[in-house]
N, C-alpha and C positions, 0 to 999 in steps of 0.2 A: 366267074366271081372275081372281083378286083380287090385284093387285100394288101394293106400297107402294114408293115412290121416296123416297130420302133424299139431298138435296143442298142446299147453302146458296145455290146460284146459280139464280135463276129461269130464266135462259136455258137452262141445262143441263137442268133438269127438263123444259122444253118440248121440247128436242131428244129426250130419252129418250122422252117421251110420244109424239112423232111416230113414232119408230122402232117403238114398241110398237103403235101404232094400226094399222099395216099388217098386222102379224102377229096381233094380238088385237083385232079391231075391236069385239067385244062385251065385252071385258075391263073390269073396274072398276079404274081406276088412280087411286090417291090419293098425296099427297105430304106430306113433312115437310121442315123446313129445318135440323135438327141431330140429332146422335146421341141426345140425351136424348128428344126427341120421337119418334124412331124406336123406342127401347126402350118408351116409354109406349104407343105405338100397337100394337106387336107384342104386348105383354102384354094389351091391351084387346080384341083382336079376332083372328079367324082369317085368315091370309093364305096364298096359294099360293106367293108369291114376293116377295122383297125385293131391291131393287137399291139399293146404297148407295155414296156417295162415301166416300173415306177422310178427307179434310181438311174438317172441318166444325167450327163453333164449339160451345161448351158441352161436347160429348163427341164425340170422333172416331168415324168409322165403325168402326174396329177395336175401340175400347173398347165401342161399342154392340154390336158383333158378339159380343164375349166375354160380355156380359151376356145377350144374346138366347140364346146357346147354353146357358146355365144353365136356361132356361125352355122353349125350343123347339129342342131339339137336331136335329130333322129338317127344320126349315124351310129351304128353299133360299135362300141369300143370295149374290148376286153382287156383288162389289166392282167398282165402276167408278171408275177413277182416271186422272189425268194423269201419275202417277209411273211412269217407265220403269225405275227402279232395281229390280233383281231382289230386293233386300232387302224391298221392300214386298210383292212377290208372296209371299215366304216368310212375312212377318209375317201376311199375310192368311190364308194356308193354316194357319198355327199357331193363329190365332184361330178357325178353323172355317169359313172361306169355302168355298162350293161351287165358286166360280170367280172369276177375276180378269180383267177386260176393260179394256184401255187406252181412255180416252175418244177418243183420236185414231183408234182403229179401231172405234169403236162401230157405225158403219153397216155395216161388214163382218162384225163378230164377235158383236154382241149377240144377234141372233135365233138364230143357230146355237148359241150358248152356252146360251141359255134352253132350247132344245129338248133339248140334251144334259143339262142339269141336271134338267129336269123328267122326263126319261126315266129318270134314275137313282133317282127317288123310289120 
C-alpha cells in the first residue's frame, strides 16, 4: 500500500507513521508538510491512500482536498485533525473526505478507519 501523509508537524507525522507501521509493515509511506505539496504529490504519482491534517501552511488540508477531488475523485482521503467542532467534520465531508479522525483518538480509530475506507473502494 502506498500512503501519503500531509502534516506540518514532524512529531505528528512520526506518530502517524508508527500507527501505520503496525498495520502496514510493507507499506510505502511518504510525507509532505503543507497542502500545496500534497496536491503536487497526488497529481505526480499514484497513491492508495492520503491522510491529511486540516490546519497546514500555504494551503489547508481542506483546500488541498477540494483540488485533489478535481483530479482524483476516487482516491481515499482521511482527514486527521485536532478540531472537535462538528463544523470541521461537515466541512471535510463537503470537501470530499472519505473519513474524519480526531488526532486525540488516532491510536484507537485510525487503523479501523483505514480498513473501512479501503474496503469501500
